C-alpha positions as CSV (number, residue, x, y, z in Angstrom):
1,M,-69.6,149.5,252.5
2,R,-68.7,146.1,254.0
3,S,-71.1,143.9,255.7
4,S,-70.3,142.9,259.3
5,G,-72.7,140.0,259.1
6,G,-71.3,138.4,255.9
7,G,-73.2,139.8,253.0
8,Y,-72.6,138.5,249.5
9,R,-72.9,139.5,245.9
10,E,-75.7,138.0,243.9
11,P,-75.2,138.3,240.1
12,G,-78.9,137.7,239.3
13,F,-82.1,136.2,240.6
14,N,-85.3,134.5,239.5
15,V,-88.8,135.9,240.1
16,G,-91.7,133.5,240.0
17,L,-95.0,135.2,239.2
18,N,-97.1,132.1,239.9
19,S,-96.7,128.4,240.0
20,R,-98.0,127.8,236.5
21,K,-95.5,130.0,234.6
22,K,-91.7,129.7,234.3
23,P,-89.8,132.2,236.6
24,I,-88.3,135.3,235.0
25,S,-84.5,135.3,235.3
26,L,-82.6,138.6,235.8
27,D,-78.9,138.4,235.1
28,M,-77.1,141.6,236.1
29,Q,-73.6,140.6,235.0
30,G,-74.0,142.1,231.6
31,L,-75.0,145.6,232.8
32,D,-72.7,148.5,232.0
33,T,-71.9,149.5,235.6
34,R,-69.2,149.1,238.2
35,F,-71.6,147.1,240.3
36,P,-73.3,144.5,238.1
37,Y,-74.8,142.6,241.0
38,M,-77.2,142.9,243.9
39,L,-75.6,143.1,247.4
40,V,-77.4,140.8,249.7
41,L,-77.1,141.8,253.4
42,P,-78.5,140.5,256.6
43,Q,-81.5,142.4,257.9
44,G,-79.6,143.8,260.9
45,D,-76.9,145.3,258.6
46,T,-79.5,146.9,256.4
47,E,-81.3,148.5,259.3
48,E,-78.0,149.8,260.7
49,I,-77.1,151.4,257.4
50,L,-80.5,153.0,257.1
51,E,-80.4,154.4,260.6
52,K,-77.0,156.0,259.9
53,V,-78.3,157.5,256.6
54,K,-81.5,158.7,258.3
55,S,-79.6,160.6,261.0
56,T,-77.2,162.1,258.5
57,F,-80.1,163.4,256.4
58,Q,-82.0,164.6,259.5
59,N,-79.0,166.6,260.6
60,L,-78.6,168.1,257.1
61,A,-82.2,169.0,256.8
62,L,-82.1,170.7,260.2
63,F,-79.0,172.7,259.2
64,V,-80.7,173.8,255.9
65,Y,-83.9,174.7,257.7
66,R,-82.1,176.8,260.3
67,S,-80.1,178.5,257.6
68,M,-83.2,179.4,255.7
69,A,-85.0,180.5,258.8
70,K,-82.2,182.9,259.7
71,K,-82.4,184.4,256.2
72,E,-86.1,184.7,256.4
73,V,-85.9,186.5,259.8
74,A,-83.2,188.9,258.4
75,L,-85.4,189.7,255.3
76,W,-88.4,190.2,257.5
77,Q,-86.5,192.6,259.8
78,E,-85.2,194.5,256.8
79,S,-88.8,194.9,255.5
80,M,-89.9,196.3,258.8
81,V,-87.5,199.2,258.5
């Protein structure tokens, strides 16, 4: 997915646990994956992607729920006969 706001690939990063210790470096370039990096996106892009995914999964969940409910009603009707 492309970033409309100018995201970039970051091959690694440093994590500082506190000011007294040396930061931990994480280099992802050596990982056995097609995407050996972290994709850094602007906050607005991230929120837009999450909203799209959320609506997709909500629609899928509603479809599955309705399908299951129809089957349950049909089974219940059969059991009443």
